N, C-alpha and C positions, 0 to 999 in steps of 0.2 A: 382511484390507483390504479396503475397499470401492473399487469399481473404477467412478466415476462420469466423463460428462462434464462449480485457482482462477492526461539523465534530462532530464528540462529538456533542455533546450540543453545545459548544465554540469550540471545535474541539482541543484538546489537540497538544502540540508542539513534534517534533520528535526528536531524539536522531541526527541520522545519517543523515547529508547533503548529497546532490547528489555528486556523486562522477562516473565520466564518463570522466576521464581528461587520460585517459590510449590508449591501444592500441585500435585503435577504433571496428577492426573485435575481439575485447574479452570482452564485456561486464562486468560489476561488479557488485554483487549485491549490491543494494542501497534502501534507505526508502528516497523517497521522501518527501519535508517537507511539513508536514500538520499541520501550523500553525492554524489561525480562519479561512478559507475557504477551500474546499478542490478542489483538483487539483491543488493549487499553488504550482510551483516549483521553489526549490534554485539553486544556484548556479550561470551557466554563464546566460546571456540576452543581448548576441548580438545578432542578425541576427533575429529577434524577428518581426512577424508579425502578425497582429488583423485578427481573424477569417471571420471579417464581411467583406473583403476587399474579399473573394470569391466569386465567381460566381458560377450560376446554371452550369456552365459546370464543376465544380471542384466539383460535386457529385457525387461520385463513388460505387463502393460496399464497400470500406473501411467505407465511411461516412455514409452508409447503416450501415453496421456491427457495428460503433460505436454508431449509434441512437440505434442500436437495446439493445445493451447491457447496454446500457445509461438508456435505458425505462424498465428496467427488474426491477422486484419489488424488492424493497431495504428492505428486511426484519429489517437493525438494524433501520433504520429511523422508519418505523414503530412502533417497540416495547421500542424504547432506552426511558430509563426515562430523560424526559428534566425538567433542571436546573430551579428554580424559578428566579426570579431575584435578589435576594440577593446572590443565589449559584450563578448564571453564574457571581457576580461581583465578590464574592472572587476567584472562579475558574483561572478569568482572571488574578488578582493577583497573582496567582500560577504560571500561564504562565509567566509572567512576570519576578518575582524570578526565572525561570525556565531556561529564556533567558539570563539572566544577569547573569548565572553562580550560584546563591544565592544557592544554591541545599536545605539547611538547614530551611532556608526560606519558598522555594517552599515546601518542605514535612510538617513543621507543617501546612499552611493555607491547604493543600489536603487532611492530616490525620483530622482536625479539623473540614472537608465535611464528613469524613465520620462517625466521633464521634457525627457529628449531624444528619447523617440519620443510625441507627442501621443496622446493614446487617441481612436481611432477610433468611430464608432456600430457596440457591440455586434454580432457576428453570429455565424452557425456556421463562420466563417473566421477565421482569427487577426488580429486587427490589428497596429497600429502598435506598440503597446504590450504586448511578449512576456510571455505568460502568466505565465510561471516567473519574473517577477520579483515578482506580485502574490502568488505563493504562499511566497516568501521573507521578502515581508513579513508574512504571515500568520502564518508561522513565529516572526519575532522577536514578535507582537504575543502568541502563544502563550508563549512564553517568558518573559515578561513577566505573565503572568495577563490580558491582555487579552482573554477572549475573545469577548466581542462584536467587539473589531476583528479579530479572527483572522477571525472568522467575512467578518466584511464584504471582509475582504482575498482571502479563498480565493473568496468572491462574484462577486468581480472577476476574478480567473482565469477561473473558468468562462463568466464573460461573452465574455473574450477568446477563450476557446474550449473550447469544449463539452465537447472530448474530453479536458479535462485531468484523467485521471483520480487525479494525486498529490493537487489538489485537490477534486476530488470526496470521494474517503477519506478526507480531513483532516476536509468538510462532515460526512460520516457520523458519525463518530468524537464529532466535537462535539454535534450532533442526538442522538448516543445518550448522552450525557452529560448533556443536557438533558431526558432523560425523552422524546425525540420519536422513539419509535421507528419510526412507521411512515416519518416520514422519511430517519431514517437507511439506512432498509433500500435506499430506492430510490435514494441517493445511492449506495450501495455496487453495486446493481445498473447503475447507471450507469457509475460507474469501469470495472467486470467488462466492459459491450458495450462501452467504447472500445478496453478493451481485454482480452481472455480471459485473458491470461496475467499479468496482474500478479497477483500471489500474497497480496500484503497485503489488497487488497477482499477475496479469498476466503474468507481468514482472521478480518479482523475481521466479514463477512456471518454465517461462521459463530457466531461471540463473539456477534452481536445475538441469531440466533435461538434457539440455546442457550442460554443465561443469563438472556436479556431478554423473548421472544418465548414461548418453552418448547416448539419446534417441534425435535422432536429430529430426525427425520426429515430434514427439509429442512436441518438445520445439518449433518448427515452429508454429505451432496454436496458443501458447499464446503469441511468440514474433510478430504472426501478430496480435492478439487481442491488445495486447499494442501498437503496430502500429497504430493501427484503432482510439483506444483513445485519444491517444497523439497528430497524426495529426487532429482530428475533435473532439474539445473540443466542452463544452454545451457553445453553442454561449451565451445561454439567461443568463450562469454566466460573459458575459464579459473574456473568458479567452482566454490566448495571446498563439500562437503555437510556440515555438522555435525551428528554422528551422534546425538550427546547431544538434541540439539534433536527429531530425527528422532524418537528413541526415545521423547521426552515426546509429540509427536503420536500416536503409534501408540495411547499410552498414554491418551489424553484420546478418541479417538476408539471405544476397545474401552469404556471407560467410558461412551460415548452409548450405543452399542450396548447395552448390556448395561440402560441406563434404558428402551429404548423399550416392551420387552413390559409394564411396569408402565403406562407412562403410557399406551398404548393400552387397557391393562383397564379402567385407570380414569376412561378418556374414554368406556367405550361403559357403563360403571354408571352414569353420571350420567341 
């Protein structure tokens, strides 16, 4: 295994569930479920173990890497505009509507939060309108297959807080889907800079470099970061490890490792 140096106020829901049921050697672009707590994973729940069962002997370079990434400064947490108690209740209501597929109701509640907080001039600091609301509106647009509107909303989120790595990660995915690989890479890198402990951006950047750019060596770095964060989550948050997913990622990394020598030879022959 490589050893490399990969919510919102009440955290916004995500449109796309975990999609890892295909060929285990070919990962697919994902958005991990980001409902009420950071790092929740939807989808399979078999073969789950609690990290509290790990012994001291299980601490490895990967565990150290995960701790190092996760303990890096989280610029979004430091700068985000925190909801008031009333706003949090309304935002949670919007999430409930969204989860129930009641997109019109979710939009109405979310837009009400924006109207109650007029938009200030975009700047590095969070403005009156919480960026989390714009991400939710983007997720609603994505659920309705309106990707152009989703991009506009996610961009609004970044305008209000440049460190909103949830919005940056989503913009990266949409750019990748549009074939804008260089722009997608920059979005993912900005998300990682905002908080190196955000594992989804490491994974998605690995996917981009592996399957779309063909940079297998760089892809391994971000797969390695994702693996470490996945395998060794924050025990204080009482998170669990999905060992079936961990094994899948191990196989993906091994597969890319096998491809690197052939790739290197091919480049030298040209």
